[in-house]
Structure formats: C-alpha cells, structure tokens
C-alpha positions in Angstrom: 0.6 0.1 -0.3 3.0 2.3 -0.4 1.5 3.3 -3.7 -1.8 4.6 -2.3 -0.2 6.2 0.3 1.8 8.6 -1.7 -0.4 8.9 -4.4 -4.4 9.2 -2.6 -3.1 11.2 0.4 -1.6 14.3 1.7 -0.3 12.6 5.0 4.0 11.3 5.0 4.0 8.6 6.9 5.7 8.9 10.5 8.2 6.4 11.9 8.4 6.3 15.1 10.9 4.0 17.5 11.8 3.7 21.0 14.2 1.5 23.1 14.2 -0.1 26.2 16.2 0.6 28.7 19.5 -1.2 28.0 19.1 -0.4 24.0 18.9 -4.1 23.1 15.6 -4.1 21.9 14.3 -1.2 19.5 10.2 -0.9 19.3 8.9 0.9 16.0 5.5 1.6 14.0 4.6 3.7 11.3 2.1 6.3 12.4 0.1 8.8 10.6 -0.5 6.6 7.1 -3.1 4.2 5.9 -3.5 1.2 7.8 -2.1 -1.1 5.3 0.6 1.2 4.3 4.2 -0.9 4.8 6.9 0.4 3.2 10.3 -1.3 4.7 13.0 -0.1 6.0 16.7 -0.9 5.4 19.3 0.9 7.3 22.9 0.8 7.1 26.3 2.1 7.9 30.3 1.0 7.1 29.2 -1.2 10.9 26.1 -2.5 10.3 22.8 -2.7 8.2 19.5 -4.1 9.0 16.0 -4.3 7.1 12.8 -4.0 9.1 9.5 -4.5 8.0 7.2 -1.4 10.0 3.2 -1.4 10.0 0.8 0.9 12.0 1.4 -2.2 15.0 4.0 -2.1 17.1 6.6 -4.3 16.4 9.9 -5.2 18.2 13.3 -6.3 17.1 16.7 -7.6 19.1 19.2 -5.2 17.9 23.1 -5.5 18.2 24.5 -2.1 19.8 26.2 -1.4 16.5 22.6 -1.5 14.8 21.0 1.0 17.5 23.6 3.8 15.2 21.5 2.9 12.5 18.4 4.2 13.8 19.3 8.0 13.8 16.4 10.6 12.7 18.5 12.8 10.5 19.2 10.0 8.3 16.3 8.2 8.0 14.6 10.9 6.5 17.1 11.8 4.2 16.5 7.8 3.0 12.7 7.9 2.5 9.8 10.2 2.7 8.7 9.8 6.2 9.1 11.5 9.2 11.2 9.9 12.1 10.9 10.7 15.8 12.3 8.6 18.4 10.0 8.8 21.6 10.0 8.2 24.8 8.0 5.1 26.7 
C-alpha cells in the first residue's frame, strides 16, 4: 500500500521508535498513514545493516550495539520520504 499512501493522501507517514532501557531492543511502527502502509526500511552504515518491515502496529526487534546507531532520525529522513521520531515510553 505504499503507492496508495503517497498518491491518494497528503499525509507524510511517521516512523516512530523507542529503545528499551538496555538499548538491546527497539520497538517501532508507522503512524499518520493508511492502516495498510508497509514500506520496508533498510538502514545501513559502515558497521551494520538492518532491514525492518514496520506497519501501523508496534513491533519489537532485538538489536546489537552497532545496529542501534542506525536509528538516526535525520539519516532515516534523508533516505526515505517519511517523518522519523524517537519517542519516550
């Protein structure tokens, strides 16, 4: 439903995420989007690479210390036409 999101709405999807206290798990989802929006995200740098499949429902993934650094708001927004924000839980 990526096509429908960008063609049929004026909303820019938001990628929301937060880490657990020990930074070994990330929780993430899309908001401000169609319920079926499912754009996969591939995040990478020189130390790590991860591919995630966010949806409108919260998801959880165990991550390494190197993968934690991939969740950089400005880097994600530079790569994808989405808003990204780290939230506190």
